[in-house]
C-alpha positions as CSV (number, residue, x, y, z in Angstrom):
1,M,21.6,33.8,19.9
2,L,22.8,30.4,19.6
3,I,19.9,29.0,21.4
4,F,17.4,30.1,18.8
5,L,19.6,28.8,16.3
6,I,20.0,25.4,17.7
7,L,16.0,25.5,18.1
8,F,15.5,26.4,15.0
9,L,17.5,23.6,13.7
10,Q,15.8,21.2,15.6
11,V,12.5,22.4,13.9
12,I,14.4,21.6,10.8
13,V,15.2,18.4,11.5
14,Y,11.6,17.6,13.0
15,I,9.6,19.1,9.5
16,L,12.2,16.6,7.6
17,I,11.5,13.7,9.8
18,I,7.6,14.6,9.0
19,I,8.1,14.7,5.3
20,N,9.7,11.2,5.2
21,L,6.9,9.9,7.5
22,I,4.4,11.8,4.6
23,E,6.0,10.1,1.8
24,S,6.0,6.5,3.2
25,F,2.6,7.0,3.7
26,I,1.6,8.1,0.2
27,Y,3.1,5.4,-1.1
28,G,1.5,2.9,0.8
29,L,-1.6,4.8,0.0
30,L,-0.8,4.4,-3.8
31,A,0.0,0.8,-3.6
32,T,-2.9,0.1,-1.6
33,G,-5.0,1.6,-4.5
34,I,-3.8,0.0,-6.8
35,M,-4.4,-3.4,-5.0
36,L,-8.0,-2.4,-4.8
37,A,-8.1,-1.6,-8.4
38,I,-7.0,-5.5,-9.1
39,N,-9.6,-6.2,-6.3
40,K,-12.5,-4.5,-8.2
41,V,-11.4,-6.1,-11.5
42,V,-11.4,-9.4,-10.1
43,I,-15.1,-8.9,-8.6
44,T,-16.2,-7.6,-11.8
45,I,-14.9,-10.6,-13.9
46,F,-16.4,-13.0,-11.3
47,L,-20.0,-11.2,-11.5
48,K,-19.9,-12.1,-15.5
49,A,-18.5,-15.9,-14.9
50,K,-19.5,-17.2,-11.5
51,Q,-18.2,-20.5,-12.1
52,T,-14.6,-19.6,-12.1
53,G,-14.7,-17.9,-7.8
54,V,-11.7,-20.3,-6.1
55,G,-9.7,-19.2,-9.4
56,L,-9.9,-15.8,-9.4
57,M,-9.4,-15.3,-5.7
58,Y,-5.7,-17.0,-6.2
59,G,-5.2,-15.3,-9.1
60,S,-6.1,-12.1,-7.4
61,M,-3.8,-12.9,-4.5
62,A,-1.1,-13.4,-7.1
63,A,-1.9,-10.6,-9.2
64,K,-1.5,-8.3,-6.2
65,L,1.6,-9.8,-5.2
66,L,3.5,-9.7,-8.0
67,F,2.4,-5.8,-8.3
68,L,3.5,-5.1,-4.9
69,S,6.8,-7.1,-5.4
70,I,7.4,-5.2,-8.0
71,F,6.2,-1.7,-7.3
72,T,8.2,-2.3,-3.7
73,L,11.8,-2.7,-5.7
74,V,11.1,0.1,-7.6
75,I,10.3,2.6,-5.1
76,Q,12.5,0.7,-2.6
77,T,15.5,3.8,-2.5
78,D,12.7,6.4,-1.7
79,L,11.1,4.8,1.6
80,Q,12.4,6.6,4.1
81,K,10.4,4.6,7.0
82,P,9.2,1.0,5.5
83,V,7.5,0.3,8.4
84,I,5.0,2.7,7.7
85,Y,4.8,1.7,4.2
86,C,4.8,-1.7,5.1
87,S,1.8,-1.5,8.1
88,I,-0.5,0.4,5.1
89,I,-0.3,-2.6,3.0
90,L,-0.7,-4.7,5.5
91,I,-3.9,-3.2,6.2
92,G,-4.9,-2.9,2.1
93,I,-3.8,-6.9,1.9
94,I,-6.2,-7.6,5.1
95,Y,-9.1,-5.2,3.7
96,S,-8.6,-6.6,-0.3
97,N,-8.6,-10.3,0.6
98,L,-11.7,-10.6,2.9
99,N,-13.5,-8.2,0.3
100,T,-13.0,-10.4,-2.3
101,I,-14.0,-13.7,-0.2
102,L,-17.2,-12.0,1.1
103,K,-18.1,-11.3,-2.5
104,L,-17.2,-14.6,-4.1
105,K,-19.1,-16.3,-1.3
């Protein structure tokens, strides 16, 4: 009986760990999605005013940095696994910057 209780508690602990992973993953996806929305707005502005390419690229990076800084400070206490959150954010930043550079060429 004691063995079953120990196994049950281990399963509960593993479920809680997975929930923490999912929470950080969802926060990362949310931040990346908003970052890509900022990217979409910048590209739309560029298509209407072609002479502002370089300024828009730097402005878009500044807007993304400002958003990510504020968003991360707001959810800082809720992040259980910051490595997962940061990994997804990094993937989003790389994709967003490459997409911006290729569209602004």
